[in-house]
C-alpha positions as CSV (number, residue, x, y, z in Angstrom):
1,M,21.4,-16.9,83.5
2,T,21.9,-13.6,81.9
3,L,23.7,-10.7,82.8
4,N,20.2,-8.8,83.1
5,E,19.0,-11.7,85.3
6,L,21.8,-11.5,87.5
7,Q,21.5,-7.7,87.6
8,Q,18.1,-8.3,89.0
9,Q,18.7,-11.0,91.6
10,L,21.1,-7.9,92.8
11,S,17.9,-5.6,93.2
12,S,16.0,-8.6,95.0
13,Q,18.9,-9.0,97.2
14,K,19.5,-5.2,97.7
15,I,23.3,-5.9,96.7
16,D,25.0,-2.7,94.9
17,A,27.2,-5.6,93.2
18,C,29.1,-9.0,92.6
19,I,32.3,-10.0,91.8
20,I,32.2,-13.1,89.1
21,T,35.3,-14.6,88.4
22,R,36.3,-17.4,85.9
23,H,37.8,-19.6,88.8
24,N,35.6,-22.5,90.5
25,Q,37.3,-23.9,93.9
26,F,40.2,-24.7,92.5
27,L,41.5,-21.3,92.0
28,G,43.6,-20.3,88.9
29,Q,42.8,-24.0,87.1
30,D,41.6,-24.6,83.6
31,I,37.6,-24.9,83.7
32,L,35.2,-26.9,81.1
33,P,33.1,-24.4,78.6
34,S,29.9,-24.9,81.6
35,E,31.9,-23.5,84.1
36,N,32.6,-20.4,82.5
37,R,30.3,-17.8,84.2
38,I,32.4,-15.2,82.1
39,H,31.5,-16.2,78.9
40,Q,27.6,-17.2,79.3
41,L,27.7,-13.4,80.5
42,S,29.5,-11.6,78.8
43,G,30.4,-13.8,75.9
44,F,33.7,-13.0,76.5
45,S,35.8,-16.3,75.3
46,G,39.9,-15.3,77.2
47,S,41.5,-17.4,79.9
48,A,41.9,-14.5,81.9
49,G,38.6,-12.5,83.2
50,T,36.6,-11.2,86.3
51,L,33.4,-9.3,85.8
52,L,32.4,-6.8,88.6
53,V,28.6,-6.5,87.9
54,F,26.6,-3.6,89.6
55,K,22.8,-3.0,88.9
56,D,22.8,-1.2,86.0
57,K,26.5,-1.7,84.5
58,A,29.2,-4.2,84.5
59,Y,33.4,-4.0,84.2
60,L,35.5,-6.9,82.7
61,F,38.5,-7.0,83.8
62,T,41.5,-8.9,81.8
63,D,44.7,-8.5,80.9
64,G,47.0,-6.9,77.8
65,R,46.7,-10.5,75.6
66,Y,42.8,-9.8,75.3
67,E,42.5,-6.1,74.8
68,I,41.1,-6.7,71.1
69,Q,39.4,-10.0,71.6
70,A,37.9,-8.5,74.7
71,A,36.4,-5.3,72.8
72,R,35.2,-7.5,69.8
73,E,33.4,-10.2,72.4
74,T,31.8,-7.9,74.6
75,N,28.5,-5.4,74.1
76,P,30.0,-1.9,74.8
77,E,26.4,-0.8,75.9
78,Q,26.5,-3.5,78.9
79,I,30.3,-4.0,79.3
80,E,33.5,-1.8,80.0
81,V,36.5,-3.6,79.2
82,V,39.4,-2.5,81.5
83,I,42.9,-3.8,81.2
84,T,44.7,-4.3,84.4
85,N,48.1,-4.4,83.1
86,G,48.8,-6.1,86.4
87,Q,46.4,-4.3,88.8
88,S,44.5,-6.4,90.8
89,L,40.8,-6.2,90.8
90,G,41.3,-5.2,94.7
91,T,43.5,-2.1,93.6
92,W,41.2,-0.8,91.1
93,M,38.0,-0.9,93.6
94,Q,40.3,0.6,96.0
95,N,41.2,3.5,93.5
96,N,37.9,3.2,91.8
97,L,35.3,3.4,94.5
98,R,36.3,4.7,97.6
99,E,33.7,7.0,98.1
100,N,31.1,4.9,97.9
101,K,29.3,2.6,100.7
102,L,28.9,-0.6,99.0
103,K,27.9,-3.9,99.5
104,I,29.4,-6.4,97.2
105,G,28.7,-10.0,97.0
106,Y,31.3,-12.6,95.9
107,N,31.3,-16.5,95.9
108,P,34.5,-17.5,99.3
109,W,34.6,-20.6,96.9
110,C,36.3,-18.7,94.0
111,H,38.6,-16.0,95.9
112,S,41.6,-16.8,98.0
113,V,42.1,-16.1,101.3
114,S,44.6,-13.6,100.9
115,E,42.6,-11.6,98.0
116,T,39.4,-11.3,100.1
117,D,41.8,-9.8,103.3
118,F,43.4,-7.5,100.7
119,W,39.8,-6.2,100.1
120,K,39.3,-6.0,103.6
121,R,41.8,-4.3,104.8
122,A,42.1,-1.7,101.9
123,L,38.3,-0.8,101.3
124,K,36.6,-0.2,104.4
125,N,33.6,1.9,103.0
126,I,32.9,-1.7,101.2
127,E,31.3,-4.5,103.1
128,F,31.9,-7.9,101.6
129,V,28.6,-10.4,101.6
130,E,29.4,-14.4,100.9
131,L,26.8,-15.1,98.3
132,P,27.9,-19.0,97.9
133,E,24.0,-20.0,96.6
134,L,24.1,-16.7,94.3
135,L,27.0,-17.7,92.7
136,A,26.8,-21.6,93.2
137,D,27.4,-23.2,89.9
138,S,30.7,-21.5,89.4
139,L,31.2,-24.5,91.4
140,L,32.6,-27.6,88.9
141,D,30.5,-29.5,86.5
142,K,29.7,-33.2,87.7
143,K,31.0,-35.4,84.7
144,E,32.4,-38.3,85.7
145,V,36.3,-38.4,85.7
146,D,38.8,-40.9,85.1
147,I,41.8,-40.9,87.3
148,F,45.0,-42.8,86.2
149,E,48.6,-43.0,87.3
150,H,51.5,-41.2,85.9
151,D,54.1,-44.2,85.4
152,I,57.3,-43.7,87.4
153,T,59.0,-44.5,84.1
154,F,58.2,-41.0,83.1
155,A,57.6,-39.1,86.8
156,G,61.1,-40.1,87.6
157,V,60.1,-40.1,91.6
158,S,57.4,-41.9,93.3
159,M,55.2,-40.8,95.3
160,D,56.4,-42.2,98.9
161,E,59.3,-40.4,98.3
162,K,57.6,-36.9,97.3
163,I,54.9,-37.8,100.3
164,S,58.2,-37.6,102.5
165,L,59.8,-34.4,101.4
166,L,56.8,-33.1,102.7
167,T,56.5,-35.2,106.0
168,E,59.9,-33.8,106.3
169,F,58.8,-30.3,105.8
170,M,55.7,-30.7,108.3
171,K,58.6,-31.8,111.1
172,K,60.3,-28.5,110.0
173,N,57.6,-26.6,110.6
174,Q,55.8,-28.4,113.4
175,L,52.9,-28.9,111.6
176,G,50.0,-31.6,112.4
177,G,49.1,-31.5,108.8
178,F,49.2,-29.7,105.5
179,L,46.2,-29.0,103.0
180,L,46.7,-29.0,99.6
181,T,44.3,-26.8,97.3
182,S,46.3,-26.5,94.2
183,C,45.7,-29.1,91.5
184,D,48.8,-29.5,90.0
185,S,50.6,-30.1,93.1
186,V,48.0,-32.5,94.2
187,S,48.5,-34.3,90.9
188,W,52.3,-34.4,91.1
189,L,52.5,-35.4,94.8
190,L,50.6,-38.4,94.0
191,N,51.5,-39.2,90.0
192,L,48.2,-39.4,89.3
193,R,46.5,-37.7,86.3
194,S,43.0,-37.7,85.1
195,N,40.2,-36.4,82.4
196,C,38.5,-34.3,83.6
197,L,39.7,-31.3,81.3
198,P,40.5,-31.4,77.6
199,D,43.9,-30.4,77.3
200,T,45.4,-30.3,80.7
201,P,45.4,-34.1,82.6
202,I,45.4,-32.5,85.9
203,L,43.2,-34.4,88.8
204,R,41.2,-31.3,90.3
205,A,41.4,-32.4,93.8
206,F,42.0,-30.9,97.4
207,A,44.2,-33.0,99.6
208,F,45.3,-33.5,103.2
209,V,48.7,-35.0,104.4
210,N,49.1,-35.3,107.8
211,A,52.1,-35.7,109.7
212,L,52.2,-39.2,109.4
213,G,51.9,-39.0,105.4
214,E,48.7,-40.3,105.5
215,V,46.5,-38.8,102.4
216,S,42.8,-37.9,101.9
217,L,42.0,-37.2,98.8
218,F,38.8,-34.7,97.7
219,T,37.3,-34.1,94.5
220,N,34.2,-32.7,95.0
221,D,32.8,-34.6,98.1
222,F,33.1,-30.9,101.0
223,N,31.3,-33.0,103.6
224,Q,34.3,-35.5,103.7
225,L,36.7,-32.8,103.9
226,E,35.0,-31.3,106.7
227,H,34.7,-34.4,109.1
228,E,38.0,-34.9,108.0
229,L,39.5,-31.5,109.4
230,K,37.2,-32.1,112.5
231,N,40.4,-34.7,113.9
232,Y,42.5,-31.7,113.4
233,K,40.8,-29.7,116.1
234,N,43.8,-27.5,118.2
235,Q,46.7,-28.8,115.7
236,N,48.7,-26.7,113.5
237,I,47.8,-27.0,109.8
238,G,49.8,-25.8,106.8
239,L,47.2,-24.0,104.4
240,D,48.6,-21.9,101.2
241,C,46.3,-18.7,102.0
242,K,47.6,-16.8,98.5
243,H,45.8,-20.3,96.4
244,A,43.1,-21.4,99.3
245,P,40.0,-20.4,98.7
246,R,38.1,-18.7,101.4
247,A,35.7,-21.1,102.5
248,L,38.2,-23.7,103.6
249,F,39.7,-21.4,105.7
250,S,36.4,-20.6,107.6
251,L,35.7,-24.3,107.8
252,M,39.1,-24.8,109.3
253,K,38.7,-21.8,111.6
254,K,34.8,-23.4,112.8
255,Y,36.5,-26.2,114.1
256,K,39.5,-24.2,115.8
257,I,42.3,-25.6,113.8
258,W,45.7,-23.0,113.8
259,I,46.2,-21.9,110.6
260,E,49.8,-21.5,109.1
261,N,49.9,-19.4,106.4
262,L,52.7,-21.1,104.4
263,P,53.7,-21.2,100.6
264,D,53.1,-24.7,99.3
265,P,56.3,-26.4,98.7
266,I,55.5,-28.2,96.1
267,Q,55.2,-25.6,93.7
268,A,58.6,-25.1,94.1
269,W,59.8,-28.6,94.0
270,K,58.1,-29.4,90.9
271,A,59.4,-26.7,89.1
272,V,62.5,-27.9,89.2
273,K,62.5,-31.0,87.2
274,N,64.7,-34.1,87.7
275,P,67.2,-36.1,85.5
276,I,64.3,-38.6,83.9
277,E,61.5,-35.9,83.3
278,I,64.9,-33.7,82.0
279,S,65.6,-36.6,79.3
280,N,62.0,-37.4,78.8
281,L,61.0,-34.2,77.8
282,K,63.9,-34.0,75.4
283,Q,62.6,-37.2,73.6
284,A,58.9,-35.7,73.5
285,H,60.5,-32.5,71.9
286,L,62.2,-34.6,69.2
287,R,58.6,-36.0,68.5
288,D,57.0,-32.5,68.4
289,G,59.7,-31.3,66.4
290,V,58.8,-34.1,63.5
291,S,55.2,-33.4,63.6
292,L,56.1,-29.2,62.9
293,V,58.7,-30.2,60.2
294,R,55.9,-32.0,58.4
295,L,52.9,-29.4,59.1
296,L,54.9,-26.7,57.7
297,I,56.2,-29.0,54.5
298,W,52.1,-29.3,54.4
299,L,51.9,-25.8,54.5
300,E,54.2,-24.5,52.0
301,Q,52.7,-27.6,49.3
302,N,49.2,-27.1,50.2
303,Y,48.0,-23.5,51.6
304,A,46.3,-22.7,48.8
305,G,42.6,-22.8,49.7
306,K,43.0,-24.0,52.9
307,T,42.1,-22.4,56.2
308,E,43.0,-21.4,59.6
309,L,40.9,-24.8,60.8
310,D,42.3,-26.8,58.2
311,V,45.9,-26.1,60.1
312,V,44.6,-26.9,63.4
313,Q,43.1,-30.2,62.5
314,K,46.6,-31.2,60.5
315,I,48.8,-30.4,63.1
316,H,46.6,-32.6,65.2
317,E,46.3,-35.4,63.0
318,L,50.3,-35.5,62.9
319,R,50.9,-35.0,66.5
320,Q,48.5,-37.7,67.5
321,E,50.9,-40.2,65.2
322,N,53.1,-39.7,67.6
323,T,54.1,-42.3,70.6
324,N,52.9,-41.1,74.1
325,F,50.5,-38.6,72.4
326,Y,47.5,-37.5,75.0
327,S,46.1,-34.6,74.3
328,E,47.3,-31.0,72.8
329,S,48.2,-28.9,75.7
330,F,46.1,-25.9,74.8
331,D,43.6,-25.2,72.1
332,T,45.5,-24.5,68.7
333,I,46.3,-20.9,68.2
334,A,46.3,-20.9,64.2
335,G,45.8,-16.9,63.2
336,F,45.9,-15.7,59.8
337,G,46.5,-12.2,58.9
338,A,44.6,-9.7,61.1
339,N,43.8,-12.4,63.0
340,G,47.0,-13.3,64.2
341,A,47.3,-9.3,66.0
342,V,44.6,-10.8,68.7
343,V,47.2,-12.7,71.0
344,H,44.7,-15.4,72.2
345,Y,42.6,-16.0,68.7
346,H,41.2,-19.6,68.5
347,P,40.1,-19.9,65.0
348,Q,36.0,-20.5,65.0
349,T,33.7,-21.2,61.9
350,E,32.3,-17.5,62.1
351,T,36.0,-15.9,62.3
352,N,38.0,-18.5,60.0
353,L,40.3,-17.0,56.9
354,E,41.8,-18.7,54.1
355,L,45.4,-18.2,54.1
356,K,46.5,-16.1,50.8
357,D,49.5,-15.0,49.5
358,G,51.1,-12.1,51.1
359,S,50.4,-12.2,55.0
360,L,51.7,-14.0,57.8
361,L,50.0,-17.4,59.9
362,L,51.4,-17.1,63.4
363,L,50.7,-20.8,64.8
364,D,50.7,-21.3,68.6
365,S,50.2,-25.0,69.8
366,G,51.5,-27.8,72.0
367,A,50.8,-31.6,73.0
368,Q,50.6,-33.4,76.2
369,Y,52.9,-36.2,75.9
370,Y,52.9,-38.9,78.7
371,D,56.9,-38.1,78.6
372,G,56.4,-34.1,78.3
373,T,54.9,-30.7,77.6
374,T,55.2,-28.7,74.6
375,D,54.2,-25.6,73.6
376,V,55.9,-23.6,70.5
377,T,55.1,-20.8,67.9
378,R,56.2,-19.9,64.9
379,T,55.1,-17.4,62.4
380,I,54.9,-18.3,58.6
381,A,55.1,-16.2,55.3
382,I,52.4,-17.2,53.3
383,G,53.2,-16.1,49.7
384,A,55.9,-13.1,49.5
385,P,55.8,-11.4,52.7
386,T,56.7,-7.3,52.8
387,P,59.6,-5.7,53.6
388,E,57.6,-4.3,56.8
389,M,56.9,-7.7,57.9
390,I,60.5,-9.0,57.5
391,R,62.0,-5.8,59.7
392,D,59.1,-6.7,62.3
393,Y,59.7,-10.4,62.4
394,T,63.7,-10.1,62.5
395,L,63.1,-7.6,65.6
396,V,61.3,-10.2,67.3
397,L,64.0,-12.4,66.4
398,K,66.8,-10.7,68.3
399,S,64.5,-10.3,71.1
400,H,64.1,-13.8,71.3
401,I,68.0,-14.4,70.8
402,A,68.9,-11.7,73.3
403,L,67.1,-13.6,76.0
404,A,67.8,-17.4,75.1
405,T,71.6,-15.8,74.8
406,A,71.6,-14.5,78.0
407,C,73.8,-15.6,81.0
408,F,72.4,-14.2,84.6
409,P,73.2,-14.8,88.5
410,E,71.9,-17.4,90.4
411,G,69.0,-15.4,92.7
412,T,67.4,-13.6,89.4
413,S,64.1,-13.4,88.8
414,G,61.7,-13.4,85.8
415,L,61.2,-9.4,86.3
416,A,64.6,-8.8,85.8
417,L,64.9,-11.0,82.5
418,D,61.9,-9.5,81.1
419,A,63.1,-6.7,79.8
420,I,66.4,-8.1,78.1
421,A,64.1,-9.8,75.5
422,R,61.7,-6.4,75.3
423,A,65.2,-4.3,74.5
424,P,65.5,-4.6,70.9
425,L,62.2,-4.1,70.2
426,W,62.2,-1.0,72.4
427,K,64.9,0.4,70.3
428,C,62.5,0.5,67.7
429,G,59.1,1.9,69.7
430,K,57.6,-1.1,69.7
431,N,56.5,-3.6,72.3
432,Y,54.2,-6.5,73.2
433,N,51.5,-6.6,75.5
434,H,51.8,-10.1,77.4
435,G,54.7,-11.8,79.3
436,T,57.9,-13.7,77.6
437,G,57.6,-16.3,79.1
438,H,55.8,-19.2,81.2
439,G,56.6,-22.1,83.4
440,V,55.6,-25.3,82.0
441,G,54.7,-28.4,84.1
442,F,55.5,-31.8,83.2
443,F,52.4,-33.4,81.5
444,L,50.4,-31.1,83.7
445,N,49.5,-27.5,83.1
446,V,51.3,-26.4,80.0
447,H,51.2,-22.8,81.8
448,E,52.6,-23.5,85.4
449,G,54.4,-21.3,88.1
450,P,55.7,-20.5,90.3
451,N,58.5,-19.2,87.9
452,S,57.6,-16.4,85.0
453,I,59.7,-14.3,82.7
454,S,57.2,-10.9,82.8
455,S,57.1,-7.3,83.7
456,R,54.4,-8.1,86.3
457,N,54.7,-10.3,89.0
458,S,57.4,-12.8,88.1
459,Q,59.1,-12.3,91.4
460,T,60.8,-16.0,91.7
461,P,64.0,-17.0,90.7
462,L,64.9,-18.8,88.0
463,A,66.6,-22.2,89.0
464,E,68.4,-25.0,87.4
465,N,66.2,-27.2,85.7
466,M,63.4,-25.0,85.8
467,I,61.3,-25.0,82.4
468,T,60.4,-21.8,80.5
469,S,59.2,-20.6,77.2
470,I,61.0,-17.7,75.9
471,E,58.0,-16.0,73.5
472,P,58.7,-12.3,72.5
473,G,56.5,-11.2,70.0
474,Y,54.9,-8.3,68.0
475,Y,51.1,-7.2,66.8
476,K,50.1,-4.8,64.3
477,E,46.6,-4.4,65.0
478,N,44.1,-5.3,61.8
479,H,47.3,-6.4,59.8
480,Y,49.4,-9.3,61.1
481,G,50.9,-11.1,64.4
482,I,53.9,-12.2,64.7
483,R,55.6,-14.7,68.2
484,I,58.6,-16.7,67.9
485,E,58.4,-19.3,70.9
486,N,60.8,-21.6,72.4
487,M,60.3,-23.9,75.3
488,A,64.0,-24.0,77.3
489,R,65.4,-25.2,80.4
490,V,67.6,-23.3,82.6
491,I,71.0,-24.8,83.3
492,S,74.3,-23.7,85.0
493,C,76.5,-21.7,82.7
494,N,79.6,-21.2,85.4
495,N,83.0,-20.3,84.2
496,P,86.3,-20.1,86.3
497,E,86.6,-17.0,85.2
498,F,83.2,-15.6,86.9
499,E,82.8,-14.4,90.4
500,L,79.2,-15.3,91.0
501,P,77.5,-18.4,89.9
502,M,75.9,-17.9,86.2
503,L,72.5,-19.2,84.8
504,G,71.4,-19.5,81.1
505,F,69.3,-21.3,78.6
506,E,69.1,-24.5,76.9
507,T,66.4,-24.4,73.8
508,L,64.8,-27.5,73.9
509,T,62.2,-26.6,71.1
510,L,63.3,-27.9,67.7
511,V,61.2,-26.7,64.8
512,P,63.2,-24.3,61.9
513,L,62.2,-20.6,61.8
514,D,61.4,-19.1,58.6
515,K,64.5,-18.0,56.7
516,Q,62.0,-15.9,54.1
517,L,61.2,-13.5,57.2
518,I,64.6,-12.8,58.1
519,D,66.9,-9.7,57.1
520,K,70.3,-11.1,58.4
521,Y,71.7,-7.5,57.8
522,L,69.6,-6.4,60.9
523,L,71.7,-8.9,62.7
524,T,74.9,-8.8,64.4
525,R,77.5,-12.1,63.7
526,E,76.4,-13.2,67.4
527,E,72.6,-13.3,66.4
528,Q,73.7,-14.7,62.8
529,D,75.8,-17.6,64.7
530,W,73.3,-18.4,67.6
531,L,70.6,-18.5,64.4
532,N,72.7,-21.1,62.0
533,C,73.7,-23.2,65.8
534,Y,70.3,-23.5,66.4
535,H,69.3,-24.6,62.6
536,Q,72.2,-27.2,62.6
537,Q,71.1,-28.8,66.3
538,V,67.7,-28.8,64.6
539,F,68.4,-30.4,61.3
540,E,70.6,-33.2,63.3
541,Q,68.5,-34.3,65.8
542,L,65.7,-34.1,63.5
543,S,66.5,-35.9,60.1
544,P,67.0,-39.0,61.3
545,L,63.2,-39.1,62.1
546,L,62.3,-37.9,58.6
547,N,62.1,-39.9,55.4
548,P,64.5,-38.5,52.3
549,Q,62.0,-36.0,50.8
550,E,61.4,-34.9,54.4
551,Q,65.6,-34.5,54.9
552,N,66.0,-32.7,51.9
553,W,63.5,-29.7,52.6
554,L,64.6,-29.6,56.2
555,R,68.3,-29.5,55.0
556,Q,67.2,-26.3,53.0
557,A,64.8,-25.0,55.8
558,C,68.3,-25.3,58.2
559,A,70.9,-23.8,55.8
560,P,73.1,-21.2,57.0
561,L,72.4,-17.6,56.5
562,D,74.3,-16.6,53.2
């Protein structure tokens, strides 16, 4: 269906507008290209977007990561791009559509209970109409999926132990069951994974767990789910309304089930990694670091005539050689020169740039290993960098170090920490239009809540043994992009002299930083010490896994600043 065809259907059904989301019934989960209605209708390929389609115009809502990309990929005569900056679609409609009497359609499988409740409370002048038939192809691709067990040697805790945690939670809250609608919760609880998505080994399914710990799993047979729910009439059933589609809520109401709106407890449990997961993850980062070092050596010696897509292919080949490799954890971002300024740029044949002297390559990549998920960004000088590039890179490095070395009280949210990373850039009148850090799953989603470090919607307190990225950046449109990203573990940094329990970060990523891009005179002594210690750690841990020539290269790359 084209945008024009959809607009014609709105006219024929006497609907003023409709909302098209990138979601399917598993809200917020990655999707297959065949499921991406936003791309089909608008041409926008980013990972965050919503369309509000009127009969004669459409609005594309996305965030600051995609400001440049959305403008490039959409037709301005048909679509107006709106950068949300944390504002929800509902708030935008409240501010911009308050004077109109409108009828707006939406698919109840693709929006949460909480979101649609807000619309109906805040927008009394708008009649929201459920249109599951019109928007039915927002749902899952019908391809066959292989489901497999995530072995206990990797997961660290058995399915039975995890289910016991959930039944205790239900007992405490006097529930007859809990309907889990987040795929990562279901996958973690049952220690199951699948090949349904190319880079995310998640099982896309709902799960109903009753008070006895009996589990019913639902992938795409919703008649079976309805049949199961019929058995719980007049019982209290837990449901996280922030992450449950409106259609499920309506189905439970139909069978007179008492819905307890409770946060999905698994989200918090799985965010705190167990000791076996931590140990495995460190091993995964060792192997991943070796692959990145070999990539950096290859680049230094062979960049002439190579392209962005050559870099993507090379890092894939190097990672594929590793023990426990499963897939990439996302499509590799390899942006050279002006392409690097597009925050989530992915090279395509028509955009693929050749690497040439005098600019920067931004390389953001990661892997799914059975024993952990990685995500690392390095910015690499191709040829001699300019003084401006060196200054901007050093500012981003200062921002990274500021957060990597932060010590903060227990209970501190990512919102409070975000400003620590931005402060060195702010002092120079610079900023970046994306979050500073995201939670990372364990052989699950590379971007995974509930924890994040951002100026928007990051209220969850960080806790010991959570995993987060730390990734400040700077982007000069039409010139270059800079980002430095490491994964870090939240650790205790208590001191007998402290009055409060304190937390800090332990860096997990082991990949050298490009010293050509560092102006040591812009770094404080403490910042230089951090960099030298980090490089010493990289060399000590990776060099035993390298051959003598690679060791010599890494020794130079990790040598202390003069």
